ZALUM-597508 format. One record per residue: y, z, x negated of N, C-alpha, C, O, CB in turn; residue in three letters. Coordinates in pm, whole numbers, padded with zeros to 5 digits, always signed. Glycine has a CB too. Example, Ala and Ser with C-alpha at 12.3 -4.5 7.8 and 13.67 -1.06 7.14 Angstrom:
REM residues 2
-00569+00780-01319-00450+00780-01230-00330+00780-01320-00332+00846-01424-00447+00905-01131ALA-00225+00708-01285-00106+00714-01367+00003+00787-01290+00114+00804-01341-00060+00572-01408SER
//
This chain:
REM residues 292
-00115+00003-00081+00002-00002-00003+00118-00007-00071+00116+00037-00186+00009+00098+00078MET+00227-00055-00024+00346-00048-00103+00411+00075-00087+00367+00157-00007+00434-00152-00073SER+00524+00100-00162+00593+00228-00161+00737+00215-00156+00793+00106-00174+00558+00306-00275GLU+00801+00327-00131+00929+00326-00121+00998+00399-00236+00926+00466-00310+00961+00375+00001GLN+01149+00394-00262+01221+00440-00367+01235+00581-00407+01220+00674-00327+01332+00398-00349PRO+01262+00595-00526+01269+00736-00567+01403+00771-00634+01499+00695-00638+01154+00768-00662LEU+01399+00908-00693+01485+00958-00780+01651+00913-00745+01717+00834-00812+01433+00909-00920ASN+01694+00980-00631+01831+00959-00589+01934+00993-00699+02047+00943-00699+01859+01043-00465PRO+01887+01086-00798+02003+01132-00892+02001+01042-01004+02078+01072-01095+01989+01283-00944SER+01928+00935-01018+01935+00862-01130+02073+00775-01141+02137+00740-01042+01814+00778-01132THR+02105+00748-01269+02258+00684-01293+02254+00547-01227+02153+00479-01204+02303+00664-01466ALA+02376+00519-01202+02409+00391-01143+02368+00262-01217+02343+00156-01160+02550+00388-01125ALA+02362+00282-01350+02342+00158-01436+02213+00092-01385+02121+00158-01336+02329+00196-01599ALA+02210-00042-01396+02089-00120-01378+01984-00072-01470+02021-00023-01577+02114-00265-01400PRO+01850-00080-01442+01745-00056-01531+01738-00178-01615+01757-00293-01573+01616-00025-01460ASP+01707-00140-01747+01705-00238-01866+01603-00342-01840+01633-00461-01849+01671-00166-02003ASP+01469-00299-01807+01364-00389-01790+01373-00451-01649+01273-00513-01614+01232-00320-01814ASP+01480-00444-01559+01489-00514-01445+01608-00605-01432+01631-00670-01330+01484-00428-01344ALA+01688-00604-01548+01806-00666-01537+01794-00830-01540+01713-00884-01615+01891-00612-01646ALA+01871-00899-01460+01855-01045-01434+01940-01108-01543+01999-01036-01623+01902-01090-01281GLY+01949-01236-01548+02009-01325-01638+02111-01411-01568+02076-01485-01476+01907-01406-01704THR+02228-01404-01606+02337-01479-01544+02325-01626-01589+02269-01650-01696+02478-01418-01584ALA+02374-01724-01512+02363-01877-01544+02438-01888-01681+02531-01816-01718+02436-01981-01420PRO+02383-01988-01747+02447-02037-01885+02567-02109-01849+02573-02193-01759+02351-02137-01975VAL+02671-02068-01929+02807-02147-01929+02792-02276-02007+02687-02318-02055+02927-02060-01997GLY+02920-02340-02013+02921-02464-02076+02891-02467-02232+02922-02374-02307+03050-02521-02050PRO+02838-02562-02265+02782-02572-02409+02900-02614-02500+02901-02581-02618+02657-02683-02421THR+02989-02678-02450+03105-02714-02548+03232-02733-02459+03241-02786-02349+03074-02856-02639ALA+03336-02671-02546+03466-02680-02466+03513-02813-02450+03503-02895-02541+03576-02603-02526ALA+03569-02841-02332+03622-02968-02303+03523-03083-02258+03563-03194-02223+03691-03009-02420GLY+03390-03046-02261+03295-03141-02247+03264-03149-02077+03204-03063-02012+03165-03099-02343SER+03317-03268-02028+03305-03291-01884+03157-03279-01833+03128-03209-01736+03361-03431-01851THR+03065-03351-01903+02932-03328-01849+02862-03186-01868+02771-03150-01794+02848-03429-01908ALA+02905-03117-01961+02870-02974-01989+02916-02884-01870+02850-02803-01804+02939-02924-02124ALA+03053-02924-01861+03112-02833-01743+03049-02868-01595+03038-02783-01507+03281-02856-01734ASP+03012-02993-01583+02982-03028-01441+02817-02951-01433+02780-02893-01331+02988-03224-01412GLU+02738-02960-01546+02612-02900-01539+02620-02759-01514+02541-02705-01437+02539-02924-01655ALA+02720-02689-01582+02743-02541-01559+02779-02506-01418+02736-02406-01361+02853-02490-01649ALA+02856-02587-01369+02906-02574-01221+02787-02587-01140+02767-02510-01046+03016-02685-01176ALA+02703-02686-01172+02579-02690-01070+02494-02582-01071+02442-02534-00970+02491-02803-01091LEU+02473-02531-01216+02372-02425-01228+02445-02301-01162+02377-02217-01102+02326-02397-01389ARG+02595-02287-01172+02645-02177-01092+02616-02182-00938+02572-02085-00876+02790-02170-01113ALA+02642-02289-00889+02628-02314-00757+02493-02282-00720+02475-02207-00624+02665-02447-00723ALA+02393-02329-00784+02240-02307-00740+02212-02159-00760+02132-02106-00684+02127-02399-00831SER+02264-02094-00847+02246-01937-00854+02307-01870-00745+02249-01775-00691+02305-01874-00981PHE+02434-01913-00700+02497-01853-00595+02415-01881-00449+02407-01791-00365+02644-01908-00596GLU+02364-01995-00431+02274-02038-00317+02163-01941-00328+02145-01862-00235+02221-02194-00325ARG+02090-01941-00428+01978-01847-00437+02007-01704-00389+01935-01643-00309+01933-01841-00578ALA+02121-01654-00446+02156-01530-00425+02188-01493-00278+02158-01385-00228+02260-01505-00509ARG+02255-01598-00211+02282-01574-00074+02158-01593+00011+02154-01524+00112+02392-01662-00028ARG+02061-01670-00011+01909-01675+00048+01849-01556+00033+01773-01517+00122+01816-01776-00018LEU+01870-01478-00082+01790-01355-00085+01852-01246+00008+01786-01153+00053+01780-01302-00234ARG+01983-01266+00032+02045-01155+00113+02047-01189+00264+02086-01104+00345+02192-01128+00065MET+02004-01315+00305+02004-01351+00432+01874-01297+00508+01766-01300+00448+02019-01497+00436GLU+01879-01254+00624+01752-01218+00705+01667-01342+00729+01716-01452+00755+01788-01154+00848PRO+01534-01319+00719+01447-01430+00731+01431-01468+00893+01383-01577+00925+01304-01391+00661ARG+01468-01387+00975+01437-01393+01125+01572-01353+01182+01615-01239+01162+01309-01289+01175PHE+01634-01432+01244+01767-01388+01325+01728-01275+01428+01641-01299+01512+01838-01522+01413PRO+01787-01160+01420+01760-01052+01499+01643-00963+01446+01605-00867+01512+01733-01100+01631GLY+01588-00999+01326+01487-00914+01273+01529-00824+01145+01647-00796+01124+01372-01002+01239GLY+01437-00786+01071+01462-00703+00970+01572-00765+00867+01554-00883+00837+01330-00671+00906PRO+01667-00708+00819+01766-00749+00732+01706-00753+00589+01615-00678+00553+01887-00656+00743ALA+01765-00849+00509+01728-00862+00362+01766-00744+00283+01696-00700+00192+01792-00983+00299ALA+01892-00688+00322+01937-00587+00253+02015-00482+00338+02137-00472+00327+02012-00640+00149ASP+01948-00410+00416+02018-00339+00531+02114-00242+00486+02207-00218+00564+01921-00268+00620PRO+02111-00172+00359+02209-00075+00322+02329-00150+00259+02440-00098+00249+02148+00032+00226ALA+02299-00279+00214+02417-00347+00142+02486-00281+00034+02415-00222-00047+02515-00376+00232GLY+02600-00279+00018+02681-00227-00098+02726-00074-00074+02801-00014-00151+02812-00322-00120SER+02666-00017+00056+02711+00119+00088+02661+00225-00004+02718+00334-00012+02669+00155+00224HIS+02548+00191-00081+02492+00296-00148+02469+00256-00291+02448+00137-00313+02371+00340-00082HIS+02469+00351-00400+02469+00330-00532+02325+00263-00571+02218+00285-00514+02499+00465-00602GLU+02346+00187-00670+02223+00128-00739+02149+00237-00811+02205+00321-00882+02262+00014-00842ARG+02016+00228-00788+01918+00327-00851+01800+00269-00911+01773+00153-00880+01871+00424-00752ARG+01731+00325-00983+01594+00296-01036+01516+00311-00900+01527+00414-00834+01540+00404-01163ILE+01434+00198-00859+01359+00200-00734+01218+00210-00771+01175+00173-00881+01385+00078-00645ARG+01141+00265-00666+00994+00268-00695+00926+00153-00627+00804+00140-00627+00929+00402-00648SER+01007+00072-00571+00942-00053-00498+00998-00185-00542+01114-00197-00581+00963-00045-00341PHE+00906-00290-00535+00961-00423-00553+00951-00496-00424+00839-00514-00377+00889-00499-00664GLN+01058-00541-00360+01066-00611-00242+00985-00747-00271+01000-00803-00380+01220-00631-00197PRO+00907-00794-00182+00828-00906-00188+00857-01009-00088+00882-00974+00028+00698-00868-00179ARG+00856-01134-00121+00881-01241-00021+00761-01322-00009+00765-01436-00055+01000-01331-00057ARG+00661-01282+00042+00547-01367+00068+00536-01423+00206+00611-01385+00296+00428-01295+00039SER+00443-01515+00224+00450-01613+00331+00414-01510+00483+00321-01429+00492+00322-01753+00293ARG+00501-01537+00574+00479-01478+00699+00405-01575+00786+00450-01688+00802+00608-01435+00761VAL+00290-01534+00845+00200-01625+00937+00278-01622+01080+00369-01548+01116+00030-01563+00952THR+00216-01720+01147+00273-01746+01277+00262-01619+01371+00359-01590+01442+00201-01871+01341THR+00158-01549+01374+00139-01432+01439+00237-01331+01398+00297-01267+01484+00008-01388+01421GLY+00258-01312+01271+00345-01205+01220+00495-01240+01251+00580-01152+01271+00322-01188+01062GLN+00519-01363+01254+00659-01416+01302+00678-01380+01447+00777-01319+01487+00675-01577+01286GLN+00580-01420+01524+00587-01392+01673+00624-01244+01707+00707-01211+01792+00448-01427+01739ASP+00540-01146+01618+00557-01016+01644+00695-00959+01611+00748-00871+01679+00458-00948+01577ALA+00752-01019+01497+00891-00986+01465+00989-01026+01553+01082-00950+01581+00927-01034+01347LEU+00979-01154+01607+01072-01204+01704+01054-01123+01824+01158-01069+01862+01053-01352+01734GLU+00957-01101+01889+00919-01030+02006+00961-00882+02002+01038-00836+02086+00772-01040+02025ARG+00914-00816+01912+00908-00645+01888+01015-00595+01797+01048-00477+01802+00762-00592+01815LEU+01067-00669+01722+01153-00593+01641+01282-00544+01710+01333-00437+01677+01185-00672+01524TRP+01337-00625+01808+01449-00546+01879+01418-00426+01960+01506-00349+02000+01516-00632+01968PRO+01296-00411+01981+01237-00288+02048+01185-00182+01971+01213-00067+02007+01135-00323+02129LYS+01105-00202+01860+01037-00116+01780+01083-00121+01635+01019-00050+01556+00899-00144+01792TRP+01184-00194+01587+01224-00215+01449+01362-00161+01443+01445-00166+01534+01215-00365+01403GLY+01381-00104+01309+01524-00071+01279+01540-00085+01134+01449-00058+01055+01566+00072+01325LEU+01661-00129+01099+01705-00123+00965+01779-00001+00902+01872+00057+00957+01784-00226+00951ASP+01728+00030+00785+01782+00145+00710+01907+00119+00652+01912+00079+00536+01695+00187+00607ILE+02013+00137+00720+02154+00094+00679+02246+00215+00630+02354+00194+00576+02225+00021+00805ASP+02197+00338+00653+02261+00463+00599+02388+00488+00663+02473+00559+00609+02282+00457+00451GLY+02406+00430+00783+02536+00449+00860+02525+00524+00976+02623+00537+01050+02595+00327+00899GLN+02406+00580+01004+02398+00677+01114+02284+00770+01113+02192+00741+01036+02394+00609+01239ARG+02274+00877+01184+02180+00964+01197+02091+00939+01316+02140+00940+01429+02236+01085+01199VAL+01950+00914+01294+01870+00879+01396+01845+00984+01492+01824+01097+01448+01756+00832+01348LEU+01846+00960+01629+01795+01062+01717+01639+01036+01743+01604+00954+01828+01879+01062+01854ASP+01563+01095+01680+01411+01080+01677+01365+01108+01819+01292+01028+01878+01339+01184+01570LEU+01411+01227+01876+01368+01249+02016+01387+01131+02104+01296+01096+02180+01441+01363+02074ALA+01507+01063+02099+01528+00954+02174+01437+00831+02147+01380+00760+02230+01659+00921+02158ASP+01436+00822+02023+01365+00703+01956+01205+00713+01999+01144+00612+02036+01386+00712+01780LEU+01150+00825+01991+01010+00841+02025+00989+00910+02146+00886+00977+02156+00940+00906+01925PHE+01080+00905+02251+01055+00972+02385+01007+01113+02376+00920+01150+02454+00952+00895+02463ASP+01058+01197+02287+01031+01333+02269+00910+01381+02203+00878+01500+02209+01034+01386+02383GLY+00829+01278+02127+00703+01304+02053+00748+01357+01923+00851+01321+01866+00611+01174+02036LEU+00660+01451+01878+00684+01488+01737+00658+01364+01641+00578+01274+01666+00589+01611+01698PRO+00741+01372+01520+00741+01245+01463+00698+01274+01306+00744+01365+01237+00889+01171+01484VAL+00606+01182+01266+00561+01177+01114+00619+01057+01055+00618+00952+01120+00399+01173+01093VAL+00671+01063+00936+00721+00965+00844+00603+00917+00757+00534+00995+00691+00837+01024+00757LEU+00588+00795+00762+00500+00725+00669+00566+00620+00578+00614+00516+00625+00395+00660+00747GLU+00567+00649+00444+00638+00570+00348+00533+00468+00281+00443+00507+00207+00708+00666+00239ILE+00553+00332+00315+00460+00240+00239+00340+00222+00322+00245+00297+00299+00419+00296+00096GLY+00330+00138+00411+00223+00098+00499+00147-00014+00469+00047-00038+00537+00266+00079+00617PHE+00185-00097+00365+00105-00223+00339+00116-00327+00447+00223-00371+00489-00043-00189+00322GLY+00001-00361+00488-00019-00440+00614-00044-00382+00735-00074-00453+00832-00116-00521+00602MET-00036-00243+00744-00033-00171+00861-00169-00135+00932-00172-00074+01039+00047-00243+00948GLY-00274-00174+00869-00399-00152+00939-00427+00006+00966-00459+00051+01077-00516-00218+00853GLU-00412+00077+00859-00431+00220+00881-00339+00285+00962-00375+00376+01037-00434+00288+00766ALA-00210+00244+00954-00118+00305+01041-00130+00273+01190-00098+00356+01275+00011+00270+00996THR-00180+00149+01221-00208+00119+01358-00331+00201+01402-00326+00253+01514-00231-00032+01376ALA-00438+00218+01327-00546+00293+01359-00498+00438+01397-00522+00489+01507-00644+00289+01245GLN-00427+00501+01298-00378+00648+01328-00292+00655+01453-00297+00757+01523-00291+00708+01206MET-00202+00538+01489-00139+00545+01609-00206+00547+01725-00170+00618+01819-00064+00460+01618ALA-00310+00466+01729-00400+00431+01847-00489+00570+01871-00515+00613+01984-00504+00286+01810ALA-00529+00631+01756-00607+00755+01771-00534+00876+01805-00597+00975+01845-00678+00783+01653ALA-00399+00879+01794-00333+00995+01814-00187+00957+01885-00081+00976+01824-00321+01073+01674ASP-00190+00902+02021-00088+00859+02070+00026+00964+02102+00138+00930+02141-00129+00793+02171PRO-00010+01083+02083+00085+01210+02109+00174+01230+01983+00257+01321+01983-00006+01355+02136GLY+00162+01155+01885+00242+01163+01763+00302+01034+01729+00235+00932+01722+00162+01211+01648THR+00445+01038+01705+00517+00926+01686+00505+00905+01525+00500+01001+01447+00667+00944+01746GLY+00500+00774+01486+00497+00742+01354+00608+00655+01320+00622+00542+01368+00376+00686+01320ILE+00692+00712+01231+00819+00618+01176+00768+00564+01046+00775+00633+00944+00972+00705+01148LEU+00716+00439+01046+00665+00380+00932+00760+00284+00855+00817+00192+00913+00547+00313+00969ALA+00775+00309+00715+00876+00257+00623+00817+00161+00536+00713+00191+00478+00939+00362+00543VAL+00874+00039+00516+00828-00051+00411+00924-00164+00403+01006-00182+00493+00685-00100+00436ASP+00916-00239+00302+01002-00362+00289+00950-00483+00282+01018-00581+00251+01074-00358+00188VAL+00811-00492+00314+00736-00616+00307+00733-00688+00435+00658-00642+00522+00600-00591+00263HIS+00803-00795+00462+00819-00851+00591+00684-00894+00662+00680-00881+00784+00910-00968+00576THR+00571-00945+00596+00464-00990+00662+00412-00856+00691+00369-00858+00807+00373-01089+00586PRO+00397-00745+00639+00342-00627+00670+00409-00556+00799+00345-00496+00885+00350-00544+00548GLY+00546-00573+00799+00622-00530+00913+00570-00605+01038+00535-00544+01139+00776-00554+00889GLN+00567-00732+01029+00519-00812+01140+00388-00784+01177+00356-00785+01296+00526-00946+01113GLY+00296-00756+01077+00157-00743+01111+00126-00592+01176+00036-00572+01257+00070-00771+00974ASN+00213-00495+01127+00202-00377+01210+00251-00386+01339+00191-00322+01425+00263-00273+01155LEU+00351-00455+01371+00402-00459+01504+00320-00521+01601+00309-00487+01719+00521-00518+01507LEU+00251-00637+01532+00134-00680+01615+00016-00616+01656-00036-00625+01767+00091-00769+01567GLY-00028-00544+01547-00155-00456+01564-00116-00356+01676-00193-00338+01770-00202-00374+01419LEU+00003-00288+01668+00038-00179+01756+00042-00243+01891-00014-00189+01986+00175-00107+01718ALA+00108-00358+01904+00122-00413+02042-00020-00458+02106-00044-00449+02226+00222-00539+02036ASP-00106-00507+02013-00242-00541+02053-00313-00422+02107-00384-00439+02206-00319-00599+01937LYS-00303-00317+02059-00367-00184+02079-00303-00110+02192-00358-00013+02245-00360-00098+01952ALA-00199-00151+02224-00114-00080+02337-00060+00031+02294-00044+00120+02378-00184-00044+02458GLY-00022+00054+02164+00038+00177+02105+00181+00148+02125+00233+00037+02108-00001+00206+01949SER+00240+00253+02161+00382+00262+02200+00451+00359+02105+00570+00381+02128+00397+00310+02350THR+00393+00423+01997+00432+00546+01929+00460+00505+01791+00469+00593+01704+00322+00658+01936ASN+00476+00380+01760+00514+00328+01623+00654+00263+01627+00683+00178+01712+00406+00221+01569VAL+00742+00308+01526+00851+00229+01500+00848+00194+01357+00798+00268+01273+00975+00295+01539ARG+00899+00084+01330+00892+00010+01190+01049+00023+01131+01142-00031+01189+00840-00169+01209VAL+01064+00091+01024+01200+00085+00959+01186+00023+00831+01098+00052+00749+01265+00223+00940ALA+01287-00077+00814+01294-00175+00706+01400-00124+00601+01514-00109+00644+01331-00322+00764ASN+01375-00097+00470+01460-00071+00373+01418+00057+00293+01300+00093+00289+01590-00062+00432GLY+01516+00122+00231+01492+00218+00137+01478+00362+00182+01573+00421+00233+01590+00208+00046ASP+01341+00427+00160+01318+00545+00226+01413+00659+00175+01440+00754+00250+01174+00580+00209ALA+01464+00652+00053+01553+00743-00004+01683+00764+00079+01725+00874+00112+01585+00697-00139VAL+01745+00633+00111+01858+00631+00208+01833+00698+00337+01915+00770+00393+01896+00495+00236ILE+01694+00663+00388+01669+00720+00523+01657+00858+00510+01708+00923+00601+01548+00666+00590LEU+01595+00928+00409+01570+01066+00417+01723+01142+00399+01754+01243+00462+01454+01107+00297LEU+01806+01078+00305+01919+01138+00260+02033+01120+00372+02113+01210+00395+01957+01078+00123ARG+02034+01016+00430+02160+00989+00524+02130+00972+00668+02221+00970+00750+02235+00861+00484GLU+02001+00958+00704+01967+00914+00833+01873+01011+00927+01841+00985+01043+01901+00784+00813MET+01837+01121+00857+01746+01199+00940+01803+01346+00937+01845+01398+00834+01590+01189+00884LEU+01801+01406+01055+01861+01527+01081+01769+01632+01017+01649+01608+01006+01885+01547+01231ALA+01823+01749+00975+01745+01866+00914+01636+01896+01015+01651+01887+01137+01840+02000+00886PRO+01521+01934+00950+01396+01979+01029+01359+01894+01156+01325+01940+01265+01417+02125+01077GLU+01373+01757+01120+01339+01671+01239+01201+01592+01234+01161+01521+01326+01451+01569+01255SER+01131+01617+01112+01019+01558+01090+00901+01658+01104+00919+01772+01062+01028+01496+00965LEU+00782+01625+01160+00671+01705+01150+00566+01670+01054+00459+01730+01054+00618+01713+01268ASP+00591+01576+00971+00498+01551+00851+00550+01424+00776+00637+01351+00822+00338+01529+00900GLY+00487+01405+00657+00514+01298+00566+00386+01229+00517+00306+01305+00463+00594+01350+00449LEU+00353+01110+00525+00235+01062+00462+00284+00953+00360+00368+00867+00389+00129+01006+00570ARG+00226+00966+00245+00247+00862+00133+00109+00827+00074+00058+00897-00013+00346+00919+00013VAL+00048+00714+00126-00089+00685+00094-00076+00560-00001-00013+00458+00024-00181+00657+00230TYR-00148+00590-00117-00174+00482-00221-00036+00405-00271-00026+00283-00270-00279+00371-00155PHE+00062+00489-00311+00185+00435-00358+00157+00360-00492+00049+00369-00551+00293+00549-00374PRO+00254+00292-00532+00234+00203-00653+00228+00319-00768+00315+00407-00774+00368+00082-00677ASP+00126+00312-00852+00111+00423-00959+00199+00391-01079+00216+00475-01167-00042+00437-01009PRO+00254+00269-01082+00346+00234-01211+00280+00291-01322+00321+00396-01370+00499+00292-01207TRP+00160+00219-01377+00068+00287-01480+00143+00294-01611+00129+00397-01677-00073+00207-01500PRO+00225+00191-01660+00284+00193-01773+00376+00312-01806+00467+00336-01726+00345+00080-01780LYS+00363+00384-01910+00460+00494-01947+00605+00475-01925+00670+00568-01877+00447+00521-02084ALA+00665+00357-01957+00792+00328-01943+00839+00313-01797+00960+00309-01774+00816+00216-02019ARG+00752+00303-01701+00774+00273-01551+00740+00414-01485+00752+00420-01363+00670+00141-01489HIS+00700+00524-01550+00679+00639-01474+00798+00701-01392+00783+00776-01296+00630+00734-01564HIS+00907+00661-01439+01038+00711-01380+01052+00649-01235+01127+00698-01150+01167+00668-01476LYS+00971+00533-01214+00974+00473-01076+00885+00523-00978+00887+00486-00861+00949+00340-01081ARG+00793+00620-01032+00703+00680-00929+00775+00751-00817+00881+00810-00841+00609+00777-00993ARG+00725+00749-00699+00790+00808-00589+00781+00967-00585+00881+01034-00557+00730+00748-00466LEU+00680+01015-00610+00651+01170-00596+00713+01236-00721+00643+01253-00821+00484+01207-00588ILE+00839+01271-00717+00913+01343-00822+00987+01460-00772+01014+01459-00652+01007+01253-00888GLN+01025+01559-00840+01097+01666-00788+01213+01637-00712+01240+01707-00614+01132+01746-00883PRO+01291+01534-00747+01408+01498-00686+01386+01438-00540+01463+01460-00447+01477+01403-00775GLU+01270+01358-00531+01221+01315-00399+01192+01425-00321+01249+01429-00212+01105+01232-00404PHE+01111+01522-00352+01080+01639-00277+01183+01719-00230+01182+01780-00123+01004+01715-00345LEU+01296+01717-00333+01428+01801-00290+01489+01727-00152+01544+01793-00065+01557+01799-00428ASP+01474+01602-00145+01528+01523-00025+01433+01548+00110+01475+01564+00224+01531+01354-00066LEU+01301+01548+00070+01204+01558+00176+01205+01702+00247+01202+01709+00369+01063+01526+00117VAL+01209+01815+00167+01208+01932+00218+01300+01977+00343+01257+02039+00441+01230+02003+00117ALA+01427+01937+00324+01532+01980+00449+01477+01918+00566+01456+01988+00665+01697+01926+00433PRO+01446+01782+00565+01393+01718+00699+01277+01745+00764+01254+01694+00874+01381+01597+00688VAL+01189+01829+00702+01063+01879+00734+01081+02005+00827+01170+02084+00796+00985+01910+00605LEU+01011+02026+00930+01019+02162+01002+00913+02229+00919+00820+02172+00861+00988+02162+01175ARG+00943+02370+00923+00856+02467+00873+00704+02448+00898+00675+02440+01017+00898+02589+00925PRO+00609+02439+00814+00480+02414+00831+00429+02276+00844+00308+02252+00855+00446+02478+00930GLY+00523+02183+00844+00501+02037+00825+00433+01997+00708+00462+02055+00603+00620+01967+00824ALA+00333+01896+00708+00249+01873+00595+00297+01738+00524+00326+01636+00586+00097+01868+00642VAL+00301+01754+00385+00316+01621+00319+00176+01602+00268+00113+01683+00200+00432+01615+00198VAL+00131+01475+00314+00011+01421+00277-00002+01302+00190+00013+01190+00240-00049+01397+00383HIS-00029+01318+00062-00051+01212-00022-00194+01170-00063-00291+01247-00061+00020+01238-00131CYS-00198+01040-00102-00361+01001-00143-00316+00902-00229-00217+00830-00210-00483+00942-00015ALA-00412+00900-00347-00403+00796-00456-00541+00786-00510-00623+00876-00491-00297+00832-00572THR-00570+00670-00581-00693+00640-00636-00667+00620-00809-00751+00571-00885-00752+00501-00556ASP-00539+00668-00848-00495+00658-00973-00493+00798-01031-00398+00871-01005-00365+00591-00976TRP-00596+00841-01111-00609+00969-01155-00501+01039-01225-00489+01159-01203-00708+00972-01227GLU-00421+00980-01308-00304+01018-01374-00207+01046-01260-00167+01162-01254-00254+00908-01476PRO-00165+00969-01177-00075+00986-01069-00120+01104-00980-00034+01182-00939-00065+00856-00989TYR-00239+01118-00952-00281+01235-00872-00254+01353-00943-00204+01447-00881-00424+01233-00836ALA-00280+01366-01077-00254+01490-01138-00103+01514-01150-00062+01630-01149-00322+01495-01273GLU-00018+01411-01161+00127+01429-01153+00172+01482-01020+00255+01573-01012+00196+01299-01180GLN+00111+01419-00905+00158+01468-00783+00117+01611-00764+00196+01692-00718+00110+01383-00673MET-00015+01646-00801-00043+01785-00779+00045+01886-00865+00068+01999-00821-00188+01806-00807LEU+00088+01847-00976+00176+01925-01056+00310+01946-00994+00365+02056-00985+00191+01864-01184ASP+00359+01827-00952+00491+01829-00885+00506+01906-00760+00604+01976-00735+00529+01699-00854VAL+00407+01891-00686+00399+01952-00558+00362+02104-00571+00414+02183-00492+00295+01877-00472LEU+00281+02145-00661+00244+02279-00683+00378+02350-00737+00411+02460-00692+00117+02288-00786THR+00451+02287-00829+00563+02351-00873+00698+02352-00795+00799+02410-00836+00583+02299-00990GLU+00691+02296-00699+00804+02295-00606+00814+02400-00509+00720+02414-00430+00806+02180-00536HIS+00916+02480-00503+00931+02613-00434+00917+02591-00276+00889+02685-00201+01078+02682-00472PRO+00938+02470-00235+00942+02466-00086+00818+02410-00026+00816+02376+00093+01060+02385-00039ARG+00704+02397-00110+00586+02351-00065+00458+02432-00119+00455+02477-00234+00581+02209-00100PHE+00352+02448-00024+00227+02531-00052+00119+02452-00037+00112+02379+00062+00208+02650+00035GLU+00027+02454-00126-00092+02386-00113-00175+02438-00004-00184+02560+00008-00161+02388-00233ASN-00246+02351+00085-00323+02408+00197-00466+02409+00136-00556+02462+00201-00311+02319+00340THR-00495+02350+00008-00633+02373-00024-00650+02510-00087-00573+02543-00177-00685+02264-00117ALA-00743+02591-00046-00761+02715-00085-00783+02748-00230-00746+02856-00276-00857+02758-00016ALA-00850+02644-00313-00849+02653-00455-00728+02611-00531-00727+02630-00652-00953+02579-00502ASP-00634+02561-00476-00507+02505-00522-00518+02362-00583-00433+02311-00656-00446+02599-00624GLY-00639+02302-00544-00646+02161-00599-00640+02056-00502-00542+02064-00428-00767+02139-00673GLY-00720+01958-00481-00731+01842-00403-00788+01878-00281-00871+01967-00269-00806+01737-00467TYR-00742+01807-00185-00822+01832-00035-00915+01725+00007-00901+01610-00033-00717+01840+00092ALA-01009+01763+00084-01109+01654+00127-01025+01549+00215-00928+01584+00281-01240+01722+00217PRO-01067+01429+00211-01006+01338+00303-01009+01388+00452-01118+01408+00506-01075+01203+00292ARG-00899+01407+00515-00898+01443+00649-00955+01322+00737-00942+01203+00710-00754+01484+00689PRO-01015+01373+00838-01073+01260+00942-00981+01158+00996-01013+01041+01017-01130+01325+01067ALA-00847+01218+01021-00768+01133+01066-00700+01013+00981-00632+00924+01031-00686+01207+01116PHE-00731+01026+00846-00679+00916+00767-00799+00814+00740-00899+00838+00673-00614+00971+00630ARG-00770+00706+00799-00873+00584+00800-00913+00544+00640-00831+00559+00549-00795+00440+00882PRO-01014+00504+00624-01056+00439+00500-00997+00291+00497-01049+00200+00561-01217+00438+00489LEU-00884+00276+00417-00823+00141+00413-00891+00038+00324-00972+00071+00237-00686+00152+00369THR-00857-00080+00348-00910-00188+00283-00873-00166+00115-00952-00185+00022-00847-00327+00353ARG-00759-00129+00107-00715-00107-00041-00785+00015-00097-00812+00009-00217-00555-00085-00054PHE-00816+00119-00033-00888+00224-00070-01044+00175-00101-01101+00214-00203-00873+00330+00042GLU-01100+00097-00017-01219+00039-00029-01247-00041-00157-01351-00038-00223-01235-00036+00080GLY-01127-00120-00183-01129-00205-00304-01137-00097-00439-01213-00121-00533-00982-00308-00306GLN-01061+00006-00436-01071+00098-00541-01194+00174-00566-01241+00200-00677-00977+00183-00526GLY-01245+00209-00441-01385+00279-00452-01489+00180-00516-01568+00218-00602-01441+00326-00301LEU-01484+00046-00468-01571-00042-00541-01569-00065-00674-01671-00107-00729-01562-00148-00498ASP-01446-00037-00747-01425-00037-00876-01458+00083-00953-01449+00089-01076-01305-00067-00892LYS-01503+00196-00864-01534+00322-00932-01427+00417-00931-01446+00528-00982-01571+00301-01067GLY-01306+00383-00872-01193+00479-00863-01227+00600-00775-01298+00583-00676-01068+00408-00808HIS-01182+00714-00804-01191+00827-00731-01075+00847-00640-00966+00833-00696-01208+00936-00816VAL-01071+00874-00524-00958+00889-00428-00931+01028-00421-01026+01102-00396-00985+00832-00288VAL-00808+01081-00441-00763+01215-00425-00666+01233-00305-00572+01155-00296-00697+01258-00552HIS-00680+01322-00219-00592+01361-00117-00521+01492-00144-00584+01583-00198-00664+01368+00007ASP-00394+01508-00109-00310+01618-00136-00247+01651-00014-00183+01568+00049-00214+01592-00242LEU-00262+01779+00027-00197+01828+00153-00111+01957+00131-00161+02067+00106-00307+01857+00261LEU+00011+01936+00141+00104+02069+00097+00199+02081+00226+00268+01991+00275+00208+02044-00064PHE+00187+02207+00265+00273+02253+00383+00424+02290+00328+00444+02349+00222+00200+02388+00457ALA+00527+02247+00419+00660+02308+00384+00671+02442+00427+00640+02474+00541+00772+02235+00442ARG+00718+02533+00335+00717+02667+00357+00878+02706+00377+00910+02823+00399+00641+02742+00233VAL
//
């Protein structure tokens, strides 16, 4: 599954290994041909930039919902622009106005109104949405606010929920850090789920991992006392980091009696991604920590 951003306190400077390259300028002063080539390159660069910022579906998820309202940060996700199927496009066009929302950082969500009074669990990074749709269908008394930036996955989850007759799913498009920091009221959530986030295995990319102390500082105030943070990963070093970070945070308490990992709860489906990891011999770890 994909994952959402981290580390709101990171400096605003662009990350060195993510920096882009500007168009090349003229090769010789006064050269008409070189000037024209440079102008064409600049125009092409600008067109590509505009296309990245434009929504793929009018009335659907925005390409950059928060725009320039918020600072640049090192992010824990990579927005992907893969092909949207006909079914996913249909679901986005039909259901986004009813069940979708952009994370723009400009308002505080009324979750009671959004979910008709249901208790709400936030899920960050749902991939193609199969597990989310299964959990929603199995527990219609709980609202799921599902966050991701992957347009095909957004359309797929909307379609799966609609097919199952589930009305307790809302799909949020954008940066989960902005959602937590700007758009959720204190103690408004009954749980948080982060399943199989990107492990960012290279040491120089560990700063991009989602489960960090700064991220938990944002999470704790919007959770009700007793609400559970449930993480799962098949990447052993990341599981160890998650366990350390959650154990050391003063606002969370391990629900496992031995202070370690928890058995997989029956309500968390075995996902396709998880099955692929198990086939490779990976060990899946679940962590369940309660907000104290």
